[in-house]
N, C-alpha and C positions, 0 to 999 in steps of 0.2 A: 432414573435420569442418567446415571453414570454409564449405562449401556449405550446411550446416545452420544454423550459428550466425549467419551474416549476415542471412538473411531472418527468423529468429526474433528477432534483436536489433531489427531495424527494426519488427517488429510489436509487440514488447513495449514499445518506446518509444512507439508510438501508443497502446497500451493504458493507459499511465500518464497520458495527458492529462486524462481526466475527474477522476481522483483529485486531481491537482495543482490543477485549477481549483476544486474544491470544498473541499479541505483547506487551501489556502494563500491563494488569491485572495479567495474569497467571505467567509470569516470576518473578515479584516482590513477589507475594504470595509464589511461590515455593522457591525462594531464601531465603525469610524470614523464611521458614520452614527448612532450612539447606541443600538444594540441592546444588551440585557443579555447577560451571559455565558451565561445559561440559554438565551435565544432563539438566540444564535449556535451554541451546542452542539447544540440540537435540529434545526438545519438538516441535520445529518449523518444524520438519519433518512432523507434521500433516498438513502442507500446501501442501503436495505432490499432492493432486488432482488438484491444480491450475496449476501444470506443465503438466497436461494431457489434457488441454483444447482443443488441436488440435484433440483429439479423437472424440469429439462430436461437434466441431465447424462446420464441413461439414453438420451435421444433421440439425443444426439451419439454415444453408444457404438454405437447400433444402427440409426440412420436416416441414410442419406447418409454422406458423408465429412466428416471434421473440416475439410478445406480448404474444402468448400462452405459449411459453417456459418460458418467464419471469414470468408469473402468476403462472404456476405450480411449478417452482423451488422456488419461494418465499413462496408459501404455504408449500412446503416440509421443508423449513427452520423453519417455525413456528412449525411444527410437531416435528422436532428434538429438538427444545428448550423446548417444552412441556415434552418430555421424559427426558431431562437433569434435569428439575425441580423435577422430581421424584427420582433422585439419590442423595446420600449424597455427600457433598463437600469433597475435599481433606483434610486430617487431618495432624496435626503436627506429625513428625516422619516417615511419609511414604517416601519411597525411590523415588517414582514417582507417576504420576497420576494413579488413579485406571483404570483398563483395560476397564470397561464399559464406563467410562467418555471419555477415549481416543478414543474408537470406535465411540461414538456419535459426538465428536469433529471432527473426520475424516469425518463423514457423513455431518456435518455442512459445512465443507470446500468443500465437493463434491457439495452440493447444491448451495453454494455461487459461486463456479466456473462456474457451468452451468448458473446461474443467470447473472454472469459477461459477458459471451459470448453473451447471448440474449440482455442484456442492451447495450453493446458496439455496437452490430449490429444495434440496433435501432438508436443509436446516429450517427453512420457512415452514415446511409441511410437517416436520418431525416435532419441533419444539412447541410446547404448550405456552400460553401467555406468561405463566409464573416462572417458566424456564428461560425466558428471553434474556434476563440479566446474566445468569451464569453461562448461557449458551453463547452470547455475544462476547463475553469475557474470554471463553475458550477460543472462539473464532479469532479475535484480534490478537490475543497473546500468542497463540500457536502460529499464526501467520507472521507475526513480527519475529518470533524465534527462528522460523525458517529463513526469513529475510536476513537476520543477523548471522546465521550459520553460513549462508551463501555469500554474504557481503563481507562484513568485518572479519569473521572467522577465517574465510578463505584468503582474505587479503593478508592476514598475519602469516598464514601458512604458505602463501603463494611462492615465496622464494625457494622453498624446499619441495613444493608439490607441483609436479609437471602438469601441463595443460591436458594431455590425454588421460592421466589418472584422475584429474579433477572431474572431467565429464563422464568418465566411466563410473565413478562413484555416484554421480548424480543419476546416471541411467539406472544403476542397480536400485537406488532409492525409489525411483519412480515405479519400477516394476514390482517392488515389494508393496508399495502403496496401492497399485492396481489390484493386487491380490487381496489386500485388506478391504478395498472398496467392494469387491465382489463377494467376499466371504463373511463380512460383519453382519450378524443377525439383525441388528437394529436398523441397518440401512435397507434391508430387504422387506420391511414390514409395509411399506407404502404400496398401494395398488397401482397397477398400470393404468394409464388414462382410459376412461370408458369410451365406448364406440362414439357416443355423441360428442366427445371432446376431440375426436379425430376429424370432425367435419371441417372443411376448409373455412378459414376465417382469418382475416387480416386485422390485427388490432391497430386502431388509429390512436393518435395522440390524445384525442378527446376521451377515448375509453380509459386511458391511463389516468388522465387528469380528473376524471369523474370519481375516482376513488377518494374518499374523504381525507383531507390533509395533504394530498399529493402536491398541490401547487406550492404550498409553503415549504414542504420538506425538500422538494426539488431545488428551490431557490437557496435554501440553507446549505444543503450538501454541496452545491456548486461553489459556494463562497467561503465556507468555514475553514478551508485549508489554504486559501490563496496566499496569504502572507506567510504563514508558517512554512509551507512547502517551498516557496521561493527562497526564503532565508535559509532554511535547513539544507537545501541542495547546494547553495552557493558558499555558505560560511566555511565549510571544511576546505574547499578549493582555495579560498582567500587565505586561510591559515597556511596552506601549502606554499602559496606565493610569498608569505612572510617568514618562511624558514622552517615550518613544522615538517617533520619527516612523514613519508607515506605510511610507514609501519605504525607510527604513533597515532596517525589519523585513523588507520584501520582499527586500532585498539579502542580509541576514545570515541570517535564519531561512528564507528561500527558497533563493536561489541559493548563498549561502555554505555553509549547513548541508547542502544537498543535494550540493554538491561534496564535502564531507567524508564524507557518507554513501556516495557513489559510490566514493570512495577506500577507505573501509572495506570495501565489498562486493568491490572489486577485490582488496584484500589478502586477504580471506577466500578468494576463489577461487584466488589464487596459492598460499596455504598448503594448500588442499585438493588442488591439482594436484601439490604436493610431498609428497603422501601423508600429510598430517595427517588424523587421524580426525575427522569432524565433531563427535562428542560431546566429544572431548578439547578441541577448539578452543572449543566452546561453554562448557565448564566454566571455562576461563581467562578468556574475554572477559566472560561474564556477571558474574563477580566484579568486574572492572574497571568495568563499567557500573553496578553497585550503588554503588561508591565515588563514581563521577562524579555520580550522582543525589543522593547525600548532600551533595556539595559544592554542587550547584545548589539544594538545599533550604536550605542554610545561607545562600547568597546571597539567597534570597527573604526569609528572616527579617531579614537585614541591610537589605534595601530598605525594610522597614517601620519602621526606626529613624529618629528625627529627624535631619535633615541629610543623609540618603543621597540621592545624585543620580546620574543617568545622563547628565550633561552630557558633551559631547565632551572627550576627554583625561583623564577620570577613570579611576582604577584599577577602580572598580566597573563602569563601562561595559565596559571591556576584559574583565573577569572574566566578566560575564554572557554576552557574545558568545562568548568562548572556551568557556564551559560548553555552549552550544548546539552548537558545532562538535564538541566532544569526544564528547558523547552521540550525535550523529548518526554520527560515525565508528565508534564502538563498536557502535551499532545496525546499521550496514551489515555489519560482520563477522558479527554474530549472525544477521541475516536470510539471508545467503547460506548459512551453515552449516545453518540450520533448513530452508530450502527444499531443500537437498540431502538431508537426512534424510527429508523428506516425499516427495520423488520416488523415493528408494530404497525406501521403504515401499510406495508405490503400484505399483512395478514387481514387487513380490512377489505382487500380485493377478493373477487370470486376465485375459487381454487384454480380454475383453468387459466387465470390471468396472473397468478402470483409470480411465476418465474419471470415473465415478461416485465411485470411491474417492478420487481426488485432489481432486475437487470437495468431497467430504465434509471432508477435511482442510483444504482452502483456505477453506471456509466457516467452520470453527471458528477458523482463524487470523485471518480477517477479523473475526469476532465478538469475538475477544479484543482487537482493535485498535479496533473501532467503539464498543463499550460504554464504555470509559473516555473516548473522545473526546466521546461524547454526554453522559455524566454528569459530566465534569470541571467544566463550568460550573455545574451544579446543586450539586455538592459545594462548589465554591469560594464560591458565593453563600451557601450554608447554613452551612458550617463555617469559612469563611475560608481564603484561599490557603495559609497556613503549615500548618494541620492537614491540609488536602487533600494537600499534598505529602508530609507525613509518612506518610499512608496509601499514597501511591504508592510510597514507599520500602519499606514492608512488602511490597507486592505484587511488587516487583522481586526480593525475596528468594525467592519461591516457586519460580521455575524453577531457581535454583541448587540448592535442595534436591531438586527433582524429578529432576535428572540422576543422582542416586545410585540411582534405581530403573530406569534405562534397560535394556532387554533387550540382551543381548550381540550378537545378530545384526544390530543396527542400527549397530554401531560400525564 
C-alpha cells in the first residue's frame, strides 16, 4: 500500500499549490492594497475551469492512460509558472489584477483541473476498498499541505521573496512532480483503456445518476461546505479590517489554520481506519462544526461593539485565532470522511465511467465551496458581516439534516 500512497501523496501536495496561492496569498495581498471585499471575492472566478472538469473527464476515461494525462498536465503547470515569473507583480493602487496575470492564472487553473481529473482517476482505480480511508487521508492532507505552503507559507515569506523567484520555484516543483508521475512504478500498473472503451460515447446525466447512491451524494457534497467556506474565506479579511496585520493572518489563517486542518484530516483518517463508518463520523463532527461557527459568529458581533480590540495579549484576539483553528480542525475531519464517501460511490460505477463519475461529484463539491467564497464579499458588503455570518450558520445546518436521508449502502 505504501508504494501507492507515497507517489499519490506527493502529487496531491503539488496539486494543492494553485489553490493555496489564490485562496490565501492573493486575497490578502489585494485587500491590503485597497480592493473592496466584492472585488477580492470575484477574483475567485478564476477557478472556473474546475467547474468544467466534466468536459474532459470522458477523455481521461477513454483516451490514453491517466498517468500520461497526469504527466502532461503537470508539465504544463510548470510552463505557466515560468511565464508568470516573467511578468511584474500586482502594484499598490491597481483596481484589479493585471490582465496578463489573470489570463495565466486562468490557464494555471485549467492545467490543475486536468491534473485533478487524471490523479483522481488513478486513485479511484488503484485503491482497494480497505485502502480508501488511508488513501483519502493522504489525498486530503497532502493537498492541504500544498495549499498551506503556497498560501500562508509564501505570504509569510513574500516580503523577502521576489515575484519571479516565487514562480520559478513553483515551476521547478511542477517539473519534478511530472518526472515522479511518469517514473513511479505504482502509477504505471493500470492498463490503458481497451479498444471497446475507445468507442464514441457521451455520458448523460442519467448515466451518472444511475450509479447507486449518486443522487444523495451529489446533494450532500454540494451543500456540506456552503456555510464553512463562506465564513472561512471572509473571517480573516474582517480581522484585517479590525487591525490584524497581514503577516499575522498569513501565519494564523494560513499555516496555523492549515496545520489544524491537516491534524483534523489525519484524525479523520485514523478513525476511518479503525472501522468508524464515514456517515456516522460526519454526523458527529458536523454538529460540532455548527456549534463552532455559532461561536465565531458571536465573536464577530462582539468585534463590532465599541472598545473591542484585537491588540496582542487581549482575550478577544486569542478567541478569534482559536476559532479559526477549531473550525479548520473540524473541517479537516469532515473533508476526509466526505471524500471517502465520494470515492466509495464512484467505485460502484463501471470502470469506464469512474473518472467521469468522480469528476461529477468533485465538480459539485468544488461548486459548493466556490460559490460562497465568491459571494461572501458581495453579501458582506450588502448585508453587513453579522447578518452574512448568520446566513452561513443556517447553511451549515443543512448537511446535518441531509445525513438522515443517506442511503444504507454508503455507510
